C-alpha positions as CSV (number, residue, x, y, z in Angstrom):
1,M,-36.0,10.3,11.9
2,A,-37.3,7.3,9.9
3,S,-35.7,8.2,6.8
4,H,-32.4,8.6,8.7
5,K,-32.8,5.4,10.6
6,R,-33.4,3.8,6.9
7,R,-30.4,5.6,5.5
8,Q,-28.2,4.0,8.7
9,S,-29.1,0.7,7.5
10,I,-28.8,0.3,4.0
11,A,-26.0,-1.4,2.2
12,T,-24.8,-2.5,5.9
13,K,-25.8,-6.0,5.8
14,S,-25.3,-9.0,3.0
15,L,-29.3,-9.2,2.2
16,D,-29.5,-5.8,0.9
17,H,-27.0,-6.6,-1.5
18,L,-28.4,-10.4,-2.4
19,N,-31.6,-8.5,-3.1
20,V,-30.2,-6.1,-5.8
21,R,-27.8,-8.6,-8.0
22,N,-27.3,-6.8,-10.9
23,K,-24.3,-3.9,-10.8
24,I,-26.5,-1.5,-13.2
25,E,-29.7,-1.7,-10.6
26,W,-27.4,-1.3,-7.7
27,L,-25.7,1.9,-8.8
28,A,-29.1,3.4,-9.9
29,A,-30.7,2.5,-6.6
30,L,-27.6,4.0,-4.6
31,D,-28.8,6.2,-1.6
32,T,-25.7,9.0,-1.9
33,A,-26.6,10.2,1.6
34,Y,-26.1,6.9,3.2
35,A,-23.9,6.9,6.4
36,P,-22.8,4.1,7.8
37,E,-24.1,2.9,11.2
38,H,-20.7,1.6,12.0
39,N,-17.2,2.4,10.4
40,Y,-16.9,-0.9,8.5
41,R,-14.0,1.1,5.9
42,R,-12.7,-1.9,4.3
43,S,-9.6,-0.2,2.6
44,S,-6.3,1.0,4.2
45,I,-5.2,4.8,4.0
46,I,-1.3,4.9,4.0
47,C,0.1,8.5,5.4
48,T,3.3,9.8,5.0
49,I,4.8,11.7,7.7
50,G,7.0,14.7,7.0
51,P,7.6,18.7,7.4
52,K,3.9,19.2,8.4
53,T,3.5,16.1,10.5
54,N,6.6,15.7,12.3
55,S,6.0,15.7,15.8
56,V,4.1,14.1,18.2
57,E,1.6,16.9,18.5
58,A,0.8,16.9,14.9
59,I,0.0,12.8,14.9
60,N,-1.8,13.3,17.7
61,N,-3.9,15.6,16.1
62,V,-4.5,13.1,13.6
63,R,-5.0,10.3,16.2
64,R,-7.7,12.5,17.8
65,L,-9.7,13.1,14.6
66,L,-9.8,9.5,14.0
67,L,-10.7,8.4,17.6
68,S,-13.6,10.7,18.0
69,A,-15.0,10.2,14.2
70,F,-15.0,6.5,14.1
71,D,-15.9,3.5,16.2
72,A,-14.1,0.6,14.5
73,P,-10.4,-0.8,14.0
74,L,-8.8,2.1,11.9
75,S,-7.1,1.1,8.9
76,L,-4.6,3.7,8.9
77,T,-0.9,3.5,8.0
78,F,2.0,6.0,8.9
79,S,4.6,6.2,6.3
80,I,7.6,7.6,8.1
81,A,10.9,7.7,5.6
82,T,14.4,8.8,7.0
83,Y,16.8,10.2,4.3
84,C,20.6,9.9,4.4
85,W,21.8,13.5,3.6
86,S,25.3,12.9,2.8
87,Q,24.1,11.4,-0.5
88,C,22.0,14.3,-1.5
89,C,22.3,17.6,-2.3
90,P,22.6,20.0,0.9
91,H,20.6,22.7,-0.4
92,E,17.6,20.5,-1.5
93,L,14.7,20.8,1.0
94,F,13.7,17.2,-0.2
95,P,16.5,15.1,-1.3
96,R,15.3,13.5,-4.7
97,L,17.1,10.2,-3.7
98,I,14.3,9.1,-2.4
99,R,11.5,10.7,-4.7
100,Y,9.2,8.0,-5.2
101,D,7.2,7.6,-2.3
102,F,8.1,9.7,0.8
103,L,8.7,13.6,0.9
104,G,9.8,14.1,4.5
105,P,13.0,14.2,6.4
106,V,14.3,12.5,9.0
107,F,11.2,12.0,11.8
108,E,13.7,12.6,14.8
109,Q,10.6,13.0,17.2
110,L,9.6,9.7,17.0
111,G,11.5,8.8,20.5
112,E,10.1,11.8,22.5
113,E,6.7,10.3,22.8
114,P,6.7,7.2,20.3
115,S,3.6,5.2,22.4
116,Q,1.1,8.1,21.5
117,L,2.2,7.8,17.6
118,M,1.2,3.7,17.4
119,D,-2.2,3.4,18.6
120,N,-3.6,3.8,14.5
121,A,-0.1,3.5,12.9
122,N,0.0,0.1,11.1
123,I,3.1,0.4,8.9
124,M,6.0,2.4,9.2
125,T,8.3,3.1,6.1
126,I,12.1,3.5,6.6
127,T,13.6,4.4,3.5
128,E,16.9,5.4,4.5
129,Y,17.3,3.3,7.4
130,H,18.6,4.6,10.8
131,Q,18.5,2.1,13.5
132,S,16.9,4.4,16.1
133,V,13.6,4.8,14.1
134,I,12.8,0.5,14.0
135,D,14.3,0.6,17.7
136,N,12.0,3.3,18.9
137,A,9.0,2.1,16.3
138,R,9.5,-1.4,18.4
139,A,9.8,0.2,21.6
140,A,6.6,2.2,21.0
141,E,4.7,-0.8,20.2
142,K,6.0,-2.8,23.6
143,A,4.9,0.6,25.6
144,Q,1.0,1.3,24.3
145,A,-0.8,-2.2,23.6
146,G,-3.1,-2.1,20.6
147,R,-3.0,-2.2,17.0
148,P,0.2,-4.2,15.5
149,V,3.0,-2.1,13.9
150,A,4.5,-3.2,10.7
151,I,7.8,-2.0,9.2
152,A,8.3,-1.6,5.5
153,L,11.5,-1.2,3.8
154,D,11.9,0.9,0.8
155,T,14.6,-0.1,-1.9
156,K,16.0,2.6,-4.0
157,G,15.8,0.4,-7.1
158,P,17.6,0.9,-10.3
159,E,17.5,4.7,-11.3
160,I,19.1,7.3,-13.9
161,R,20.5,10.6,-12.4
162,T,22.1,13.6,-14.2
163,G,25.5,15.0,-12.6
164,N,26.0,18.1,-10.6
165,T,26.1,21.3,-12.1
166,K,28.9,23.9,-11.4
167,G,28.6,25.1,-8.1
168,D,25.1,23.1,-7.6
169,E,23.8,26.1,-9.1
170,D,20.5,26.2,-11.1
171,L,21.1,26.8,-15.0
172,P,18.5,28.3,-16.9
173,L,17.6,26.4,-19.9
174,S,15.2,27.8,-23.1
175,A,13.1,25.7,-25.2
176,G,14.9,24.9,-28.7
177,T,18.4,24.7,-27.1
178,I,20.3,21.8,-28.6
179,L,23.0,20.2,-26.2
180,N,24.8,16.7,-25.2
181,I,23.8,14.4,-22.8
182,T,26.9,12.4,-21.9
183,T,28.3,9.5,-19.9
184,D,31.9,11.5,-19.8
185,D,33.0,11.2,-16.7
186,Q,34.6,14.6,-16.7
187,Y,30.9,16.2,-16.8
188,A,29.9,14.4,-13.8
189,T,30.8,17.3,-11.4
190,A,30.6,20.1,-14.2
191,C,27.0,19.9,-16.0
192,D,26.6,23.3,-18.0
193,T,23.8,23.9,-20.4
194,Q,25.9,22.4,-23.4
195,N,26.7,19.1,-21.6
196,M,24.3,17.3,-19.2
197,Y,26.0,14.0,-17.4
198,V,24.3,11.0,-16.8
199,D,25.2,7.8,-14.4
200,Y,23.9,5.5,-16.8
201,K,26.7,4.5,-19.1
202,N,24.3,2.0,-21.7
203,I,22.1,5.0,-22.6
204,T,23.6,5.2,-26.1
205,K,22.9,1.4,-26.8
206,V,19.5,1.8,-25.8
207,I,18.1,5.2,-27.0
208,A,17.1,6.4,-30.5
209,P,16.5,9.1,-32.5
210,G,12.8,10.5,-31.9
211,R,12.7,8.9,-28.4
212,I,12.0,11.4,-25.3
213,I,14.1,11.6,-22.5
214,Y,12.5,13.2,-19.1
215,V,14.4,14.9,-16.4
216,D,13.2,15.9,-12.5
217,D,10.0,14.2,-12.8
218,G,9.4,15.4,-16.3
219,I,9.9,18.7,-15.6
220,L,12.3,19.0,-18.5
221,A,11.8,17.1,-21.7
222,F,14.0,16.5,-24.4
223,E,14.2,15.1,-28.0
224,V,16.7,12.7,-28.9
225,V,18.3,14.3,-32.6
226,E,21.2,12.1,-32.4
227,V,23.4,9.3,-31.0
228,V,26.7,10.9,-31.6
229,D,29.0,8.1,-30.4
230,D,29.3,5.5,-27.3
231,K,29.2,8.3,-25.0
232,T,27.3,11.8,-26.4
233,V,23.3,11.6,-27.2
234,K,22.4,15.1,-29.2
235,V,19.2,16.4,-27.6
236,K,16.9,19.2,-28.2
237,A,15.1,20.7,-25.0
238,L,11.4,20.9,-25.5
239,N,10.5,23.4,-22.9
240,N,11.9,25.9,-20.6
241,G,13.4,25.1,-17.4
242,H,16.6,24.6,-15.5
243,I,19.0,22.2,-15.0
244,S,20.1,21.3,-11.7
245,S,22.2,18.5,-9.7
246,R,21.2,14.9,-9.1
247,K,17.6,15.1,-10.9
248,G,16.0,11.7,-11.8
249,V,15.9,10.8,-15.6
250,N,13.3,8.6,-17.4
251,L,13.7,7.1,-20.7
252,P,9.7,6.1,-21.4
253,D,9.1,3.4,-23.8
254,T,12.8,1.9,-23.6
255,D,14.1,-1.0,-22.4
256,V,16.7,-0.2,-19.8
257,D,19.4,-2.7,-18.8
258,L,20.0,-1.8,-15.5
259,P,20.3,-4.2,-12.6
260,A,17.1,-4.9,-10.4
261,L,19.6,-4.6,-7.2
262,S,22.2,-2.5,-6.5
263,E,24.8,-3.4,-4.2
264,K,23.2,-0.7,-2.1
265,D,19.9,-2.0,-2.3
266,K,21.5,-5.7,-1.1
267,N,23.0,-4.2,2.1
268,D,19.5,-2.2,2.9
269,L,17.8,-5.9,2.3
270,R,20.2,-7.5,4.6
271,F,19.6,-4.8,7.3
272,G,15.9,-5.3,7.0
273,V,16.3,-9.1,7.7
274,K,18.4,-8.3,10.5
275,N,15.8,-6.0,12.0
276,N,12.7,-8.5,11.1
277,V,10.7,-5.9,9.1
278,D,7.8,-7.3,8.1
279,M,7.6,-5.9,4.2
280,V,9.8,-4.7,1.0
281,F,8.4,-1.6,-1.3
282,A,10.5,-2.8,-4.2
283,S,10.9,-0.2,-6.7
284,F,11.2,0.1,-10.5
285,I,10.6,-3.7,-10.7
286,R,10.5,-4.8,-14.3
287,R,10.1,-8.7,-14.3
288,G,9.3,-11.3,-12.5
289,Q,13.1,-12.5,-12.1
290,D,13.6,-8.8,-9.8
291,I,11.2,-10.2,-7.2
292,R,13.3,-13.7,-7.5
293,D,16.8,-11.9,-7.1
294,I,15.2,-9.9,-3.8
295,R,14.3,-13.2,-2.3
296,E,17.6,-14.3,-2.8
297,V,19.0,-11.7,-1.0
298,L,16.6,-12.1,1.9
299,G,17.2,-16.0,2.2
300,E,16.0,-18.1,4.8
301,N,16.1,-15.9,7.6
302,G,14.0,-13.2,5.7
303,K,11.4,-15.7,4.2
304,H,8.4,-14.0,5.9
305,I,9.1,-10.6,4.6
306,Q,6.5,-9.7,2.0
307,I,7.4,-8.1,-1.1
308,I,5.6,-5.3,-2.8
309,A,6.2,-4.8,-6.2
310,K,6.2,-0.8,-7.2
311,I,5.3,-1.1,-11.0
312,E,6.7,2.2,-12.6
313,N,7.7,1.9,-15.8
314,R,6.5,0.2,-19.2
315,Q,8.4,-2.9,-18.7
316,G,6.5,-3.3,-15.4
317,I,3.5,-3.1,-17.3
318,I,4.3,-5.6,-20.2
319,N,5.6,-8.2,-17.9
320,F,3.3,-7.6,-15.1
321,K,1.8,-11.6,-15.6
322,D,5.1,-12.6,-14.5
323,I,6.1,-10.3,-11.9
324,L,2.5,-11.0,-10.3
325,N,3.2,-14.9,-10.3
326,E,6.3,-13.8,-7.7
327,T,5.2,-11.0,-5.6
328,D,3.3,-10.8,-2.6
329,G,1.6,-7.3,-3.5
330,V,1.6,-4.6,-5.8
331,M,2.0,-0.5,-5.7
332,V,0.9,0.9,-8.5
333,A,3.1,4.0,-8.6
334,R,1.5,6.7,-10.6
335,G,3.8,9.3,-10.5
336,D,6.9,8.0,-12.4
337,L,4.3,5.6,-14.4
338,G,3.1,8.6,-15.3
339,I,6.2,9.9,-16.8
340,E,7.5,6.6,-18.6
341,I,4.2,6.5,-20.3
342,P,1.8,8.8,-21.6
343,A,-0.5,10.2,-18.7
344,S,-3.4,9.5,-20.7
345,E,-2.8,5.8,-20.2
346,V,-2.2,5.2,-16.5
347,F,-6.0,5.2,-16.1
348,A,-6.1,2.2,-17.9
349,A,-3.1,0.6,-16.8
350,Q,-4.4,1.1,-12.9
351,K,-7.4,-0.3,-13.9
352,K,-5.8,-3.5,-15.6
353,L,-3.1,-3.8,-13.0
354,I,-5.7,-3.9,-10.0
355,A,-8.1,-6.0,-12.0
356,M,-5.2,-8.4,-12.2
357,C,-4.2,-8.4,-8.4
358,N,-7.8,-9.1,-7.4
359,I,-8.0,-11.9,-9.6
360,A,-5.0,-13.3,-8.2
361,G,-6.0,-12.4,-4.8
362,K,-3.1,-10.3,-3.8
363,P,-3.2,-7.0,-2.5
364,V,-3.0,-3.7,-4.3
365,I,-1.7,-0.2,-3.3
366,C,-3.0,2.9,-5.5
367,A,-0.3,5.5,-4.8
368,T,0.7,9.5,-5.5
369,Q,-1.5,12.7,-6.1
370,M,-4.9,11.5,-4.6
371,L,-5.7,14.9,-3.3
372,E,-2.6,16.9,-4.1
373,S,-4.4,20.1,-4.1
374,M,-4.8,19.6,-0.2
375,I,-1.3,20.4,0.2
376,K,-2.2,23.9,-0.1
377,N,-5.8,24.3,0.3
378,P,-8.7,22.9,3.0
379,R,-11.0,21.3,0.5
380,P,-10.2,18.4,-2.2
381,T,-11.0,19.3,-5.9
382,R,-14.0,17.2,-7.1
383,A,-11.7,15.2,-9.5
384,E,-9.6,14.2,-6.8
385,V,-12.2,12.9,-4.6
386,S,-13.5,10.9,-7.5
387,D,-9.8,9.7,-8.3
388,V,-10.1,8.3,-4.5
389,G,-13.3,6.6,-5.1
390,N,-12.2,5.5,-8.4
391,A,-9.4,3.9,-6.9
392,I,-11.5,2.0,-4.1
393,T,-14.4,0.8,-6.8
394,D,-11.4,-0.4,-9.2
395,G,-10.1,-2.8,-6.2
396,A,-7.3,-1.3,-4.6
397,D,-7.0,-2.5,-1.0
398,C,-4.8,0.7,0.3
399,V,-4.8,4.1,-1.1
400,M,-1.7,6.4,-0.1
401,L,-1.6,9.9,1.0
402,S,2.2,11.7,0.4
403,G,2.9,15.3,0.4
404,E,-0.8,15.9,1.4
405,T,0.6,14.7,4.9
406,A,4.1,14.9,4.6
407,K,4.2,18.7,3.7
408,G,0.6,19.9,3.3
409,N,-1.2,22.2,5.2
410,Y,-4.0,20.3,6.3
411,P,-3.2,16.7,6.7
412,E,-5.7,16.1,9.0
413,K,-8.6,17.3,6.6
414,A,-6.7,15.0,4.2
415,V,-6.9,11.6,6.1
416,S,-10.6,12.6,7.1
417,E,-11.6,13.8,3.3
418,M,-9.7,10.4,2.0
419,H,-12.1,8.2,4.5
420,E,-15.2,9.8,3.7
421,A,-14.4,8.8,-0.1
422,C,-13.2,5.5,0.9
423,I,-16.6,4.8,2.9
424,K,-18.7,6.4,0.0
425,A,-16.9,4.4,-2.6
426,E,-17.1,0.8,-0.7
427,N,-20.7,1.3,-0.2
428,S,-21.1,1.7,-4.1
429,I,-19.8,-1.4,-4.9
430,P,-22.0,-4.5,-5.4
431,Y,-20.2,-6.7,-3.5
432,V,-22.4,-9.8,-4.6
433,S,-22.0,-9.2,-8.3
434,H,-18.3,-8.9,-7.4
435,F,-18.2,-12.1,-5.8
436,E,-20.0,-14.0,-8.1
437,E,-18.0,-12.7,-10.9
438,L,-15.2,-13.6,-9.3
439,C,-16.1,-17.1,-8.4
440,S,-17.3,-18.0,-12.4
441,I,-13.5,-16.8,-13.5
442,V,-11.4,-18.4,-11.0
443,K,-9.4,-21.1,-12.6
444,R,-10.0,-24.3,-11.2
445,P,-9.4,-26.9,-9.5
446,V,-8.8,-24.1,-6.9
447,S,-6.8,-25.0,-3.6
448,V,-8.6,-26.2,-0.6
449,T,-8.0,-22.8,1.3
450,E,-9.4,-21.0,-1.2
451,S,-12.4,-23.3,-1.9
452,V,-13.1,-22.5,2.0
453,A,-12.6,-19.0,1.7
454,M,-15.5,-18.9,-1.2
455,A,-17.8,-21.1,0.7
456,A,-17.4,-18.8,3.7
457,V,-18.0,-15.7,1.6
458,R,-21.3,-17.4,0.1
459,A,-22.3,-18.5,3.7
460,S,-21.7,-15.1,5.0
461,L,-24.0,-13.6,2.4
462,D,-26.6,-16.2,2.3
463,L,-26.5,-15.9,6.5
464,N,-26.5,-12.0,6.4
465,A,-23.3,-12.5,8.6
466,G,-22.0,-9.8,11.1
467,G,-18.6,-10.7,10.4
468,I,-16.3,-13.4,9.7
469,I,-13.9,-15.0,12.1
470,V,-10.7,-16.8,10.8
471,L,-7.9,-18.6,12.5
472,S,-5.0,-18.1,10.6
473,T,-1.2,-18.9,11.0
474,S,0.5,-17.1,8.0
475,G,-2.5,-14.9,6.8
476,D,-3.2,-16.6,3.9
477,S,-6.9,-17.6,4.6
478,A,-7.4,-14.1,5.4
479,R,-5.7,-13.1,2.2
480,L,-8.1,-15.8,0.1
481,L,-11.1,-14.2,2.2
482,S,-10.3,-10.6,1.5
483,K,-10.3,-11.8,-2.3
484,Y,-13.9,-12.4,-2.4
485,R,-14.9,-9.3,-0.9
486,P,-17.6,-10.1,1.5
487,V,-20.0,-7.5,3.0
488,C,-19.0,-8.2,6.6
489,P,-15.8,-7.4,8.3
490,I,-13.0,-9.9,8.2
491,F,-11.5,-10.6,11.6
492,M,-8.1,-12.7,11.8
493,I,-7.1,-14.1,14.8
494,T,-3.3,-15.4,14.5
495,R,-0.6,-16.3,16.9
496,N,1.9,-15.1,14.5
497,P,3.3,-11.4,15.0
498,S,4.1,-10.8,11.2
499,A,1.1,-11.9,9.7
500,S,-0.8,-9.6,12.1
501,R,1.0,-6.7,10.9
502,Y,1.0,-7.1,7.3
503,A,-2.5,-8.5,7.4
504,H,-3.5,-5.0,7.3
505,L,-2.6,-4.9,3.4
506,Y,-5.6,-6.8,2.8
507,R,-8.8,-5.2,2.6
508,G,-11.6,-5.9,4.9
509,V,-9.2,-7.8,7.3
510,Y,-8.9,-7.1,10.8
511,P,-5.9,-8.5,12.3
512,F,-6.0,-9.5,15.8
513,L,-2.7,-10.7,17.8
514,F,-3.7,-13.3,19.8
515,P,-1.7,-13.2,23.2
516,E,-1.1,-16.5,24.2
517,Q,1.7,-19.1,22.8
518,K,0.6,-21.9,21.6
519,P,0.4,-24.6,24.0
520,D,1.6,-28.0,23.9
521,F,-1.3,-30.4,22.2
522,N,0.0,-33.2,24.5
523,T,-1.3,-31.8,27.5
524,V,-3.9,-29.2,25.6
525,N,-6.9,-30.3,23.9
526,W,-6.6,-28.7,20.2
527,Q,-10.4,-28.1,19.5
528,E,-10.8,-26.1,23.0
529,D,-7.7,-23.9,22.0
530,V,-9.5,-23.4,18.7
531,D,-12.7,-22.3,20.6
532,K,-10.8,-20.3,22.9
533,R,-9.2,-17.7,20.1
534,I,-12.7,-17.8,18.3
535,S,-14.4,-16.6,21.8
536,W,-11.7,-14.3,22.2
537,G,-12.0,-12.8,18.9
538,I,-15.5,-12.4,18.9
539,S,-15.7,-11.0,22.4
540,N,-13.1,-8.3,21.0
541,A,-15.0,-7.4,18.1
542,L,-18.1,-7.2,20.5
543,R,-16.3,-4.7,22.8
544,L,-14.9,-2.3,19.5
545,N,-18.5,-2.1,18.5
546,V,-17.9,-4.0,15.1
547,L,-20.1,-7.0,16.0
548,T,-23.8,-6.6,17.3
549,H,-24.8,-9.4,20.3
550,G,-26.7,-12.0,18.6
551,E,-25.4,-11.7,15.1
552,T,-24.4,-14.6,12.6
553,V,-20.6,-15.0,12.9
554,V,-19.0,-17.6,10.0
555,V,-16.1,-19.1,11.2
556,V,-13.2,-20.6,9.3
557,Q,-10.7,-22.6,10.8
558,G,-8.2,-25.9,10.0
559,W,-8.7,-29.4,11.3
560,R,-5.4,-29.2,12.8
561,G,-2.7,-26.8,13.7
562,G,-0.4,-25.0,11.5
563,M,-0.3,-23.6,7.9
564,G,-2.2,-24.9,4.9
565,N,-5.0,-26.9,7.2
566,T,-7.7,-24.3,6.4
567,N,-10.7,-26.7,5.5
568,T,-13.5,-26.3,8.0
569,I,-16.4,-23.6,8.4
570,R,-18.5,-23.1,11.5
571,V,-21.3,-20.6,12.3
572,V,-21.9,-19.5,15.8
573,K,-23.7,-16.3,17.8
574,A,-22.0,-13.3,18.6
575,D,-23.6,-14.0,22.2
576,P,-21.2,-14.8,25.3
577,E,-23.8,-17.3,26.6
578,H,-24.0,-18.9,23.3
579,L,-20.1,-19.5,23.4
580,G,-20.3,-20.2,26.8
581,I,-18.0,-17.4,28.0
582,G,-18.4,-14.2,29.8
583,M,-16.7,-11.0,28.0
584,L,-13.2,-11.6,27.9
585,E,-10.7,-9.1,29.7
């Protein structure tokens, strides 16, 4: 029993980390049997809803699993994809139009019992946008009080597709076959094994002999033999397969000059502004200008919308510094990235992109094939668990499940396995070493807000704090606190509904939406309002059992209301008597 109790306390407090500051020593001293006393999972899990989870019953199975197993605010994201079937081949079970992240069909059941869905759902991703889905999501949030629900709009982005085969048949193709890839419109609906149409008119201008062309997520590979004319490229099939209708085309190591936004993308963004979505997941971002183009379309009414750049090709990696300066966050979309660059490079690219995001203090999502075998098997492979763990130790804020929950046979187990992998990985991180390394490389002078965030995290370590409370309008202070990875959780108290939703992207941040409107400070003392919000946040954390009575709490606030005024640190006790309050209802 004593040994069990000992393990329960190891690594839950800052002092444990301060006692072993060296990374190698920390890793050598890891207790692999450690189990946390509280659920302090800092990273978020994104789940995709699909055929196996597109019912209220299935979603509630996941909810019951989580609610029975964990006692803290849960960072679980439900990602719901809807499809416009008219633009897809009618015989496809999973239309390839939206192949990048989301595999499921329209989640029509949302309206049946939406309030039961939302308790643990943080972000819903709408890909082909059905107004009713957004309306039902918002209605569900109102019907059941709880965690804020964010809506993220996923753009289609620039893409290249093959044409249709005759009769939409799958045509067998043998390795070594010589055929033409053509932009001649006569083959747009008449592809065969001699001529395969693609809808990228400039392909003959950017491709060269010896280059590889991938079709259907890399299932088919072709080597360019000759650029015949301005419409035709002669290629050789490198493997057996089938030519099918409307398949995606990848041109690795080729600088594609497609526009970042199609007219459809622009219309979708305007739809998002109209419906007040919280985030845009922007596909195939290749340069910083792509982000600026999206912001221009979003306009003044959409300036609050967070843009998450999906890095899916070589151009995105080469221009990543420029992209990072413009974007609000990043998704390392390893599916298409592993086609556009050699698979052996994806490992290094993941580490590089995540590290650059960590230095910049911007949230990063790691996605694709994390527990892929669990689509069919009840347990993940050891390599998959290590993949999740490595993404967390690399520094990812969020990890994502796609087919595992969309079409897999074991969606609840997949979530449980990912949760356990995240917890174990997070507990292996030497947080003090990470904090001190970030502090040593930060470009100075820093902003006042970042300086306060650094000082607050330092104080939380030295004081062995149980939590950090931050009063934030935009979420920027919480984001910067997250950057420096404190051992304790960060509780963000905000009156900004949008910020309370997108803050789920920040590792270690638990957003709380303060229920009272901003008062008239001509009649209400501003500091009294601040104290009320702090007390309310601590009371809720105590009730949720993520703070313990008597623990030290570091408070970060501004010297006056509004954005950009964070400059004050206070230290209080998580004790209603110390705060001069009762347990707030």
